[in-house]
VEXKOLPA-921200 format. One record per residue (C-alpha): residue number from 1; residue in one letter; x, y negated, z. Coordinates in nm, 4 decimals, always signed. Layout:
# residues N
(site NUM; 'A'; (X; Y; Z))
...
***
This chain:
# residues 96
(site 1; 'M'; (+10.8361; -8.2154; +7.5190))
(site 2; 'K'; (+11.0256; -8.3837; +7.7735))
(site 3; 'F'; (+11.2533; -8.2224; +8.0114))
(site 4; 'E'; (+11.4794; -8.3161; +8.3289))
(site 5; 'V'; (+11.8222; -8.2143; +8.3261))
(site 6; 'V'; (+11.9083; -8.0408; +8.6712))
(site 7; 'E'; (+12.2851; -7.9973; +8.6299))
(site 8; 'D'; (+12.5651; -8.1472; +8.4131))
(site 9; 'F'; (+12.6534; -7.9485; +8.1079))
(site 10; 'K'; (+12.7787; -7.9803; +7.7401))
(site 11; 'I'; (+12.6014; -7.8676; +7.4385))
(site 12; 'K'; (+12.6891; -7.8299; +7.0967))
(site 13; 'T'; (+12.4329; -7.9704; +6.8419))
(site 14; 'T'; (+12.4337; -7.9540; +6.4261))
(site 15; 'S'; (+12.3737; -8.3137; +6.3961))
(site 16; 'K'; (+12.5948; -8.5115; +6.6834))
(site 17; 'G'; (+12.8330; -8.2339; +6.7428))
(site 18; 'I'; (+12.9204; -8.1850; +7.1498))
(site 19; 'I'; (+12.7070; -8.3966; +7.3629))
(site 20; 'E'; (+12.7129; -8.4204; +7.7411))
(site 21; 'L'; (+12.4019; -8.3884; +7.9398))
(site 22; 'S'; (+12.3942; -8.5352; +8.2928))
(site 23; 'R'; (+12.1860; -8.4216; +8.5983))
(site 24; 'G'; (+11.8668; -8.6508; +8.6199))
(site 25; 'Q'; (+11.8799; -8.7168; +8.2318))
(site 26; 'V'; (+11.5362; -8.6950; +8.0636))
(site 27; 'I'; (+11.5833; -8.5434; +7.7106))
(site 28; 'E'; (+11.2808; -8.4362; +7.4382))
(site 29; 'I'; (+11.3282; -8.1020; +7.2706))
(site 30; 'S'; (+11.1229; -7.8189; +7.1664))
(site 31; 'P'; (+10.9731; -7.5688; +7.3688))
(site 32; 'A'; (+11.1770; -7.3034; +7.1634))
(site 33; 'Q'; (+11.5187; -7.4873; +7.2108))
(site 34; 'A'; (+11.4129; -7.5332; +7.5955))
(site 35; 'Q'; (+11.3913; -7.1632; +7.6535))
(site 36; 'K'; (+11.7813; -7.1248; +7.5787))
(site 37; 'L'; (+11.8471; -7.3844; +7.8288))
(site 38; 'A'; (+11.5912; -7.2857; +8.0894))
(site 39; 'D'; (+11.8441; -7.2533; +8.3719))
(site 40; 'K'; (+11.9708; -7.5999; +8.3142))
(site 41; 'I'; (+11.6432; -7.8065; +8.2702))
(site 42; 'R'; (+11.2861; -7.8369; +8.3928))
(site 43; 'P'; (+10.9702; -7.9286; +8.2051))
(site 44; 'L'; (+10.7937; -8.2745; +8.2934))
(site 45; 'P'; (+10.4536; -8.3698; +8.3006))
(site 46; 'H'; (+10.2748; -8.4735; +8.0003))
(site 47; 'I'; (+9.9445; -8.5770; +7.8371))
(site 48; 'D'; (+9.8507; -8.3132; +7.5516))
(site 49; 'H'; (+9.6502; -8.4074; +7.2225))
(site 50; 'S'; (+9.3324; -8.3735; +7.3890))
(site 51; 'G'; (+9.3857; -8.6197; +7.6934))
(site 52; 'T'; (+9.4373; -8.3246; +7.9535))
(site 53; 'L'; (+9.7492; -8.3825; +8.1895))
(site 54; 'I'; (+9.9792; -8.0863; +8.1849))
(site 55; 'I'; (+10.1938; -8.0550; +8.5069))
(site 56; 'P'; (+10.4117; -7.7401; +8.4654))
(site 57; 'F'; (+10.4427; -7.5436; +8.7680))
(site 58; 'N'; (+10.8309; -7.5928; +8.7735))
(site 59; 'S'; (+10.8130; -7.9604; +8.7253))
(site 60; 'P'; (+11.0027; -8.1612; +8.9702))
(site 61; 'Q'; (+10.8339; -8.1572; +9.3249))
(site 62; 'R'; (+10.7564; -8.5309; +9.3115))
(site 63; 'Y'; (+10.4708; -8.4362; +8.9994))
(site 64; 'C'; (+10.3378; -8.1336; +9.2132))
(site 65; 'W'; (+10.0513; -8.3043; +9.3969))
(site 66; 'W'; (+9.9450; -7.9583; +9.5626))
(site 67; 'Q'; (+10.3104; -7.9801; +9.7411))
(site 68; 'K'; (+10.2648; -8.3259; +9.8770))
(site 69; 'G'; (+10.4013; -8.4695; +9.5505))
(site 70; 'Q'; (+10.2708; -8.8115; +9.3981))
(site 71; 'S'; (+9.8979; -8.8614; +9.3093))
(site 72; 'I'; (+9.7490; -8.7291; +8.9671))
(site 73; 'R'; (+9.6905; -9.1087; +8.9370))
(site 74; 'D'; (+10.0501; -9.2304; +8.9821))
(site 75; 'T'; (+10.1754; -8.9360; +8.7597))
(site 76; 'L'; (+9.9021; -9.0800; +8.4847))
(site 77; 'R'; (+10.0354; -9.4246; +8.5343))
(site 78; 'E'; (+10.3678; -9.3303; +8.4949))
(site 79; 'L'; (+10.2952; -9.1460; +8.1499))
(site 80; 'G'; (+10.0991; -9.4437; +8.0460))
(site 81; 'A'; (+9.7733; -9.2767; +8.0409))
(site 82; 'S'; (+9.4981; -9.5087; +7.8795))
(site 83; 'D'; (+9.1885; -9.6474; +8.0747))
(site 84; 'E'; (+8.9882; -9.3577; +7.9271))
(site 85; 'I'; (+9.2020; -9.0676; +8.0393))
(site 86; 'L'; (+9.2393; -9.2410; +8.4114))
(site 87; 'K'; (+8.8787; -9.2567; +8.4350))
(site 88; 'R'; (+8.8419; -8.8877; +8.3574))
(site 89; 'Y'; (+9.0802; -8.8252; +8.6314))
(site 90; 'K'; (+8.9063; -9.0515; +8.8920))
(site 91; 'S'; (+8.7943; -8.8573; +9.2244))
(site 92; 'P'; (+8.4191; -8.9202; +9.3233))
(site 93; 'Y'; (+8.5669; -8.8543; +9.6782))
(site 94; 'S'; (+8.8218; -9.1355; +9.7162))
(site 95; 'D'; (+8.9476; -9.4593; +9.5676))
(site 96; 'N'; (+9.1949; -9.2765; +9.3448))
***
């Protein structure tokens, strides 16, 4: 999964030694690894194996459409969703 770094910090890795991560940087790590860094990172939206859009509640506010963030369609486009997935999320009530 992808996560956004919310504060600068250093971390020791087995393969690369000590690495520095900066606020705003996007990293890809397993959910198990992320649990250890929960106060320093936050999850980003993703499309799962079935084509379902997952927006974790603690994602950056801009992805939280329910909190006046960007539209679901904009998030899907940002994630590179296929036309099939975009059609699945098309609203029958608007041009989105």
